[in-house]
C-alpha positions in Angstrom: -0.1 0.1 0.1 2.5 2.7 1.1 5.0 1.5 -1.5 2.4 1.7 -4.3 1.6 5.3 -3.2 5.4 6.2 -3.1 5.8 4.7 -6.7 3.0 6.6 -8.0 3.2 9.8 -6.2 6.8 10.2 -5.3 8.0 9.8 -1.4 8.0 13.6 -0.8 4.5 14.0 -2.5 3.0 11.1 -0.5 1.7 12.1 2.9 1.6 10.0 6.2 -2.1 10.5 6.0 -2.4 8.9 2.7 -0.4 6.1 3.8 -2.5 5.6 6.8 -5.8 5.7 5.0 -4.6 3.3 2.3 -3.6 0.9 5.2 -6.8 1.6 7.0 -5.1 2.7 10.0 -4.8 5.8 12.0 -2.1 8.3 11.6 -1.0 7.8 15.2 -0.9 3.8 14.5 1.6 4.7 11.9 3.8 7.2 14.2 3.6 4.5 16.9 4.9 1.5 14.7 7.3 3.6 12.5 8.1 6.9 14.0 8.0 8.7 10.8 7.1 8.6 7.1 11.0 7.5 6.8 10.2 4.7 9.3 7.5 3.4 6.9 10.0 3.6 4.1 12.9 2.0 6.1 10.6 -0.9 6.7 9.8 -1.3 3.1 13.6 -1.0 2.1 14.7 -3.5 4.5 14.2 -6.6 2.5 15.4 -5.2 -0.5 18.5 -3.9 1.1 19.2 -7.3 2.5 18.6 -8.9 -0.8 21.3 -6.5 -2.2 23.6 -7.3 0.2 23.3 -11.0 0.1 23.8 -10.5 -3.8 27.2 -8.7 -3.1 28.2 -11.0 -0.6 28.0 -13.8 -3.3 30.4 -11.9 -5.5 32.9 -11.3 -2.5 33.0 -15.0 -1.7 33.4 -15.7 -5.7 34.8 -12.7 -7.4 35.4 -12.6 -11.5 38.8 -13.0 -12.4 39.6 -9.2 -12.9 39.4 -6.8 -10.4 37.8 -4.2 -12.8 34.8 -7.1 -13.4 34.5 -8.0 -9.7 33.7 -4.0 -8.9 31.4 -3.8 -11.7 29.5 -7.1 -10.6 29.2 -5.5 -6.8 28.1 -2.4 -8.2 25.2 -4.3 -10.2 24.6 -6.3 -7.3 23.3 -3.0 -5.7 20.8 -2.5 -8.5 17.5 -1.7 -6.7 15.0 -4.7 -7.2 15.1 -6.0 -10.7 15.2 -2.5 -12.7 16.1 0.6 -10.7 13.1 1.9 -12.4 11.3 2.6 -9.0 12.7 6.2 -9.2 9.9 7.6 -6.9 11.0 5.5 -3.9 14.8 5.9 -4.8 14.3 9.9 -4.7 13.8 9.8 -1.1 17.7 8.9 -0.8 19.0 11.4 -3.1 21.3 14.2 -1.3 19.0 16.8 -2.5 15.8 15.2 -1.3 13.3 17.6 0.7 13.3 15.0 3.4 16.8 15.0 4.7 15.6 16.2 8.1 13.6 12.7 8.7 16.0 10.9 11.3 14.6 7.6 10.2 15.5 8.3 6.8 18.7 9.7 7.5 19.6 6.5 9.4 18.7 4.4 6.4 21.0 6.4 4.2 23.9 6.0 6.8 23.3 2.2 7.1 23.2 1.8 3.4 26.4 3.8 3.0 28.0 1.8 6.0 27.2 -1.8 4.3 28.1 -0.8 1.0 31.3 0.7 2.4 32.0 -2.6 4.5 31.6 -4.7 1.5 33.6 -2.6 -0.9 36.3 -3.0 1.5 35.9 -6.7 1.8 36.0 -7.3 -1.8 39.2 -5.2 -2.1 40.5 -7.4 0.7 39.6 -10.5 -1.4 41.2 -8.9 -4.8 44.5 -8.1 -2.9 44.7 -11.4 -1.3 44.0 -13.2 -4.7 46.8 -10.9 -6.0 44.5 -9.2 -8.3 44.7 -5.5 -6.7 47.9 -4.0 -5.8 48.4 -4.2 -1.7 50.3 -1.1 -1.6 47.3 1.4 -1.9 45.4 2.6 0.9 42.2 0.7 0.7 40.1 3.1 2.9 41.0 5.8 0.3 40.2 3.2 -2.5 36.8 2.6 -1.0 35.9 6.4 -0.6 36.6 6.6 -4.3 34.5 3.8 -5.2 31.7 5.0 -2.9 31.8 8.3 -4.5 31.5 7.0 -8.0 28.7 4.5 -7.0 26.5 7.5 -5.5 27.9 9.9 -8.0 26.1 7.5 -10.8 23.0 7.1 -8.9 22.6 10.8 -8.2 22.9 11.3 -12.1 20.3 8.5 -12.4 17.9 10.0 -10.3 18.3 13.2 -11.5 17.6 12.2 -15.1 13.9 11.1 -13.9 13.8 8.1 -16.1 15.4 9.9 -19.5 18.6 8.0 -18.7 18.4 4.1 -19.5 19.8 2.0 -16.6 22.1 0.7 -19.2 23.7 3.8 -20.0 24.3 4.6 -16.3 26.3 1.4 -16.1 28.1 1.6 -19.2 29.2 5.1 -18.1 30.1 3.7 -14.7 32.0 0.7 -16.0 34.0 3.3 -18.2 35.0 5.2 -15.2 36.1 1.7 -13.3 38.2 0.8 -15.9 40.1 4.3 -15.9 40.4 3.6 -12.2 41.6 0.0 -12.1 44.1 0.4 -15.2 45.7 3.1 -13.2 45.8 1.3 -10.1 46.9 -2.0 -11.6 49.9 -0.5 -13.3 
C-alpha cells in the first residue's frame, strides 16, 4: 500500500495521512509503529537492502577474475530490485531530497553507506589476497573513491528522472571503473 503510493506519487508527495488511509489505520498507529514517514520507507526498504547485501556477498565470496569486473559486478548487485525503475522510491535517498531532516530516513541512508563501504572493502581485501589488486594502495581511500563513484552515478540516474536508461548509467560507471583500475593496477 505505502510502496504503491510512493511509487505512483513520489516519496515527497506522499503524506503520512495517505499512507494511513491506504493501510486502513490511523496516523497515530503509523507513528507508533514507524515513528515517521521515513520509518515506513525504512520498513519497506529492509528486505530490498538485505537482498542487495546477499547478492554482493556472493560476489565477494567468489569474485570474477579481473578486479574491474568484480567491482562492476558488486555495483550491479546494488541494483534496486530488478530494474532501478522505482525512481519515486529511490528519490527519497537522493542527497538533494527535501526529506533530509527525517531522522529515520537519515538512518537508512547511513546504514546503506556503512554496508556498501564495508562490502567494497571486503571485496578489495579479497582481491588483494588473490593477487588481483595492488596491496600498496590505501584501501580506505580506494573504498571512498569507489563509493563516491557509485553514489555519483546513482544521483545522475535519479536526476535524469527516467530519461537515462539504466544501461547507459552502467556503461558510464563501468568505463570510469576501468580507468580507475587501469591506473591502480599499473
